[in-house]
N, C-alpha and C positions, 0 to 999 in steps of 0.2 A: 504493500500500500504506500509507504513513503516514497519508493522509487516511482510509482505511478504519479503521485502528486508532484514530485520533483520534475518529472518529464513535462507535466502540464505547466508548471511555473516557468520552466526554462524554455518551453516551446519545442523541446526535442521530441522526436517521434521514434521510439524504440520498437521495432517490429516484433521482437520476441516477447514483448509485454502485452501485445494486442491479444484479445480473445480470438477464438477461431473464426467467428462470423466477420470480424474486422479484417481478416486476412484473405477473404474471397476476392479474387482478382490479382492478388500478389502471389500467393502460393496456390498452385493448381495440382490436384491429385487426380489422376485419370481414373475412370470407371469403366466397367464392362459395358460395351455397346449392345443394345438389343433393338430388334426391329419394331417399328410402330405397331404393326399388327399384333406382335406378341405382347407388347405393353398394354394394348387395349384388352386383349383376351385376359391378361392377368387382372386388370381392374374389374372387368366383368365378373371374374371368378370371386374376387373379394366381395363384390356386391351380392352375389348369390349366397355366399357363406353368411353374410349379415342377414339376408332375407330368411335363410333357413333357421338361423338362431332366433329371430323374432317370431317366426311361425311356431317354433317349439315352445317358446315362452308363453305365447298366447294360447296355444292348444292345451298346455298343462294347466292353465288357469282359465279355461273357457267358461267355467261356471260364473266367473265374475264379469262376463261380457254378455250383451244382449243386442239384438238388432231391432229395427223398427217394427218387426212383426212379432217380437217377443218369443222367437224360436231359439232353441239351443243351437249354439254355433257348431257347425260341422268343420271338418278339416279344410274344406274349400273356403268356408267363411273366414277361417283363421288366415289362410294364405291371402285371401282378398284384403283383409284388414292390414296385414303386414305390407302388402305391396302399395296400397294407397297411403299408408303412413310413411314408409321409407321414401316414396317418390314425392312427398310433400304435396300431393294432390288434394288431400282432405276427403270428406264425405259429408253427406247431409241432404241438401235439397234435391240433387240429382244423383241417384245411386241405383245400380242394377239390382233387381230383386229376384231374377231367375238365375239358376245355376249356369245356364248357357251364357247369359249375358256376362256373368261374373268370370266365367272361364275365358271368354273373349277378352275381357279387360285384363286378365292375368297374362294370357299367352301372346296377345297382340299389342294392345294399347300400352301397357306398362313397359315392355321391351323397347318399343318405339320412343317412349318418353325418356327412358334411361339412355338410349342411344343419342337422343337430342341433347341431353344434359352433358354426355361425354364430349360430343362435338363442340358444344357451346362453351363449356367450362374447362374441359380437359387441358387445353393449351395454356390457359391462364393459370390454372393450378400448378401445372408442370413448371412454368416460369417462376411462380412464387416459391415453390418448394425446392427448386434447384439450388438456390442460395443456401438453404438450410442443410440440404444433403451435402453440398460442398464443404460447408463449415464442419459438419460431423466428420467427413472424410479427412479434413485437415487435422482435426484433433486426434483422430485415430492414428494417422500417419506420424505425427510428431511424437506420439508415445512410443511407437515401435520402430522408428527409424534408427537402424544400427547397421554398421558394417557395409555401408553403401559407398558409391563413388560420386563425387561432386565435380561437374564439368563447368568451368567458368568461361563463358563466351561460346556462342553457338554460331560462329561464322564458319568459314571454310575449314579451318583447323578443328574447331569444336565438333562440327558435324562428322568429319572424318574420324575423329577419336571415338565418338559415340557409335558410328557404324562398325568400327573395328571391334569395340567391346561387345556389341550385339552379335557380330559374326563369331566371336569367341565363346558365345553361349551365356553371356551375362544377362540375367533377366532385366527387362526394362524398368521394373519396379525398384531395382537397386541402383538406378542412375538418376541423379538430380542435376538439372541444367539451370544455370544462373545467367541471366542476360537482362539488359535494360530495355530491349526492343520488344514490345508485346506482339508485333507481327511475326517476328522471328520465333518467339516461343509458341505462337499459334501453329507453326509448322510441325511442332513435336506432338501435336494432339493425337495423330494417327499412330504414333510409335508407342504410346502408353508410358511416356516419361513424366516424372514429377518435375515441375518447373517452378522457379522463383523469379519474379520480376524485381529487379533492383540492381544497384551497383555493388559488385563484390568487393570494392574497396571499403565498404562499410561493414563493421564487425557484426552488426545485428542482422544484416542480410545473410552473411555466412552462417551465423547461428541458426537462422530460420531454415537454411538448407541442411542443417544437421551436421555442420563441420566438426563439432566436438566429438561426435560419435562415428564419423566416417573412417574408412580404412585408407582411402586414396583421394587425392585432389588433382584434377587436370586443369592447369591454367593455360587457356588458349585465347588470351586477350589480343586485341589488334595492335596495341602499343606496348613497347618494352617497359616504359615507366609505369604503366598500369599493371603489367605483369609483376613487376618488382613489388609494388604496393600491395597487390592481392596476395602475393606469396608471403610477405611479412605478416599480414593480418591472419592468413590461414595458418601459418606456423604457430602463431601465438595462441590461436584457438584450439589447434589440434597438434600437439607436440609429437604424438606417435604416428600420425598419418604420413603416408608416402605422397610427396608432392612432386608432380611432373609438370614442368613449365616449358613453354615455347617462346623463343625470342627471334627477332629478325636479324639482329647483328650479333656476331660472335663476341665482340668486345664487351657485351653486357652479360656474358655467361657467368663470370666470376661474381658479379653483383647479385645475380639470382641465387647462386649457390650460397653466398654469404647471407642471403635473406632467408634461407631455409629450404631451398629446392633440393630434392634428392637427385633428380635427373633433369638435365636441361637439353632441349632439342633446338638446334639452330635451323630454323625453317628456310631462310633465304640461302644460306650456304649449302645446305643439303640439296635443295632444288637446283642450285647452280652447278654443283658437282655432277648431278644426274644429267643435266643439260649438256655439260661438256663431254661426259662419257658417251652420251647418245650420238654425238656427231661422228665418232669413230667406231664404237661398238654398241649399236642399239640393242643387240641381244642381251647384253649385260643389264641394261636398264629394264628390259622386260622381265628378266629373272628376278631383279630386285623388287619390282612391282608384284611379281608372283609371290615372293616370300612375305611381302607386307600385306597381302590380301588373304585373309583366312578362309574365304569361301571356297576356294578351289585350288588345286595344284599343291604346292608346298608352302609350309609356314614355319617360321622360326618360333620355337617355344623354349620355355625354361622349366625344368623339372628337377625334383630331388633325386640324388643318386640312389639307386636300388642296392639292396644288401649284397646281391651277387656281383655288383660292379665295383664294390669297394676294393681298392688295391690293384685294380686293373688299369691298363693304359686306355685313355679315351679314344685312341686310334683303333682299338680292337673291338669296339662296340658296333652293334648293328646300326645304330643311329649315327648320323653324321654330326659329330660334336665339333662346334666352332670355338667354344671357350668354356671356362669353369669359373663360377663365382664362389670365392672362398673368403670368408671373413669380410665381406663387403667389397672385396677387390676382384676385378675381372682379369683372369689369366688366359692368355692365348694358348691354344693347343700347339705344342711344339716347344714351349718354354720349359726350362728345367723344373720349375715349380709345379707345372701341370703334367708331369710325367705319369703320375698315378692319381687315382681318384680317392678322395678322403671321405670320411663318414658323413660329414656335414656339408659336403659340396653340393652345389646346384649346377646342373649341366645346361648349357645353351646349345641346342641341337636343332636340326632340321627334321621335320616330320612330314609325312604324307597326309594330305587332307582327303578323306573319303569323298568320292563323287556323290 
């Protein structure tokens, strides 16, 4: 409560202190899509269940009811009473008195009346309740958001990173995208990704994305200075998370590493090298693209050394081993330190992707 009053007095707007309904439009949690026909059938089913419940209640207490002819209510009378009551049509001056007329009212008139109400009110109710459903989903997601990946920036690099993770089998529900452009975030609706609209340079935006509980953070900002600031903020919020950042210029690599990035990818120089190689050996570039595309062909993977491989030479394995990660250092195959595989080593190898 003091923090909330302090935010009001200072004019600050801390997203993480907002209730769920106030985050609708900022944080979007995807839901399963259903066809309109199925949604209408489900609503009609709910109406029939309510009708059956009312009929049962009236029939069990039929001695307490009477009609304008002072006859004992039959089951058909109870059904009629339930239908005119639930459909808010009322009864009195004009009422069917024969069973045939009442049967027509039940089987034809009332369904048409319910259909009219669904068509007239259904869209409005859906629009009014969508905000409440989204607020409920936001509250549920914030409680259980753990061990996910946060992607900052959904430009060319961010989209490619998300596609690569989805291609590696990462569930869409475990990826959170942060960007300032609502139109860009709208493009993620069909992928089932959780999105947060706001600047990732703000700590409350990253907290809203679940940074303190995530396992990895991908910084794909368009500017190097923005990437540095986002990395500093993310490292402060998530000391144990793995941060991967992209920069345009290699001279900014050391700044990002000192800011807390575990891995830095120089996008401009990497693209430039591939362009230079493609002029003389285009097949090499195609092979590199194949290795970086997990959907087909070959892919580079990292795995733990198996028990049968400990003490063996990486050159003698069935997999093509490119390197070994030992105590956080990458060792090239062929170096004296990588002559044998250790118990805690991780192998960087090439695997075949099933068609």
